[in-house]
ZALO-383787 format. One line per 3 residues: number of its first residue (from 1); for each residue x, y, z of N, C-alpha, C. Coordinates in steps of 0.02 Angstrom, whole numbers. Layout:
NUM) X:Y:Z:X:Y:Z:X:Y:Z ~ ...
END
This chain:
1) 5863:5571:5882:5904:5570:5843:5912:5651:5794 ~ 5962:5635:5761:5983:5711:5708:5975:5675:5641 ~ 5924:5716:5602:5927:5703:5546:5976:5734:5487
4) 6011:5701:5453:6054:5737:5399:6028:5796:5379 ~ 6079:5832:5349:6033:5915:5321:6017:5894:5252 ~ 5945:5886:5279:5892:5887:5233:5855:5921:5211
7) 5823:5938:5178:5776:6009:5164:5706:5951:5131 ~ 5675:5929:5185:5627:5882:5173:5562:5910:5166 ~ 5550:5966:5184:5501:5996:5144:5488:5999:5065
10) 5572:6025:5037:5576:6016:4958:5568:5964:4944 ~ 5589:5894:4982:5591:5830:4940:5512:5816:4936 ~ 5488:5833:5001:5395:5830:4988:5381:5853:4930
13) 5385:5930:4916:5363:5949:4858:5390:5924:4766 ~ 5449:5893:4802:5480:5891:4732:5444:5814:4700 ~ 5420:5765:4766:5408:5711:4742:5333:5712:4737
16) 5308:5767:4796:5228:5782:4745:5212:5788:4661 ~ 5269:5822:4646:5249:5863:4576:5280:5777:4535 ~ 5315:5746:4556:5330:5682:4519:5278:5638:4514
19) 5259:5629:4561:5183:5602:4573:5130:5619:4516 ~ 5128:5679:4530:5066:5709:4468:5097:5701:4418 ~ 5146:5703:4390:5173:5701:4325:5177:5630:4289
22) 5200:5589:4339:5224:5521:4329:5192:5455:4351 ~ 5140:5450:4329:5102:5374:4335:5126:5327:4383 ~ 5192:5307:4333:5216:5255:4356:5246:5260:4431
25) 5275:5311:4437:5290:5323:4522:5233:5308:4559 ~ 5185:5365:4537:5116:5371:4575:5115:5292:4592 ~ 5089:5263:4551:5065:5203:4556:5118:5144:4606
28) 5191:5157:4603:5242:5133:4657:5213:5156:4710 ~ 5211:5212:4733:5181:5256:4788:5150:5222:4815 ~ 5081:5213:4794:5032:5191:4833:5047:5131:4842
31) 5073:5078:4817:5087:5008:4821:5134:5014:4888 ~ 5197:5035:4883:5263:5034:4939:5287:5111:4940 ~ 5233:5153:4974:5291:5212:4994:5338:5234:4995
34) 5370:5189:5043:5440:5197:5080:5472:5170:5013 ~ 5471:5117:4998:5526:5072:4954:5532:5142:4888 ~ 5459:5166:4858:5457:5205:4804:5500:5275:4832
37) 5504:5310:4889:5542:5368:4884:5602:5347:4908 ~ 5612:5329:4937:5697:5281:4953:5724:5273:4865 ~ 5701:5240:4854:5733:5207:4760:5732:5287:4738
40) 5690:5340:4719:5685:5404:4699:5736:5434:4714 ~ 5742:5446:4777:5784:5485:4821:5858:5451:4812 ~ 5867:5382:4791:5932:5345:4788:5977:5356:4848
43) 5975:5383:4911:5982:5383:4964:5958:5349:5014 ~ 6007:5334:5065:5979:5302:5137:5962:5334:5182 ~ 5907:5361:5186:5895:5389:5238:5872:5363:5314
46) 5882:5394:5385:5823:5372:5422:5778:5339:5408 ~ 5743:5306:5465:5673:5285:5446:5621:5339:5461 ~ 5661:5383:5507:5609:5443:5535:5587:5508:5494
49) 5662:5525:5433:5656:5561:5398:5612:5537:5323 ~ 5617:5466:5316:5560:5437:5265:5494:5424:5289 ~ 5492:5417:5341:5410:5415:5367:5386:5497:5363
52) 5418:5558:5373:5388:5626:5377:5403:5627:5309 ~ 5443:5609:5250:5427:5617:5175:5366:5586:5148 ~ 5362:5534:5176:5293:5490:5149:5249:5523:5160
55) 5231:5532:5254:5173:5556:5263:5162:5628:5243 ~ 5213:5678:5225:5206:5745:5211:5172:5750:5106 ~ 5204:5685:5084:5165:5686:5016:5088:5652:5015
58) 5080:5597:5059:4994:5580:5063:4949:5640:5090 ~ 4986:5677:5133:4941:5731:5149:4920:5777:5091 ~ 4967:5785:5050:4987:5838:4999:4932:5813:4941
61) 4934:5730:4927:4916:5704:4853:4851:5663:4894 ~ 4823:5662:4947:4771:5616:4966:4735:5641:5041 ~ 4710:5720:5021:4704:5736:5108:4642:5713:5137
64) 4588:5692:5092:4552:5644:5098:4544:5597:5157 ~ 4613:5569:5145:4627:5515:5191:4662:5523:5259 ~ 4685:5587:5263:4716:5595:5323:4666:5608:5387
67) 4693:5612:5456:4639:5608:5508:4603:5664:5498 ~ 4603:5723:5486:4569:5778:5478:4521:5773:5412 ~ 4525:5748:5367:4483:5737:5293:4423:5686:5298
70) 4399:5699:5264:4330:5642:5257:4333:5571:5281 ~ 4397:5527:5266:4393:5466:5292:4417:5471:5354 ~ 4434:5514:5371:4464:5514:5457:4406:5524:5500
73) 4365:5576:5466:4287:5593:5510:4251:5516:5509 ~ 4256:5490:5465:4210:5437:5445:4243:5385:5503 ~ 4311:5377:5512:4338:5328:5564:4327:5348:5644
76) 4311:5435:5648:4292:5430:5707:4233:5416:5738 ~ 4189:5430:5677:4093:5411:5684:4094:5357:5703 ~ 4125:5326:5645:4095:5241:5655:4143:5208:5690
79) 4197:5221:5698:4249:5178:5746:4287:5142:5696 ~ 4275:5131:5634:4323:5095:5572:4323:5119:5525 ~ 4370:5084:5469:4402:5119:5409:4311:5121:5370
82) 4322:5162:5313:4258:5153:5267:4278:5090:5205 ~ 4239:5068:5204:4223:5017:5145:4245:5033:5087
END
């Protein structure tokens, strides 16, 4: 599936900056990241594009939660999520 002509990296950077500056958006993103991104962008994108944007934002805002981060390491060692 081909994505529309969209600068995904640019949108990730834009939304990361918005999350850092806007506590309301950050709260919405933590609660429901897909809806927060769709509402903020104001366009209906394919699920594949939204997932890439959400994953990119999460990686920049919460690197410790990524597979290579501390919690990812804990999951690998213990075989479960941290408490």
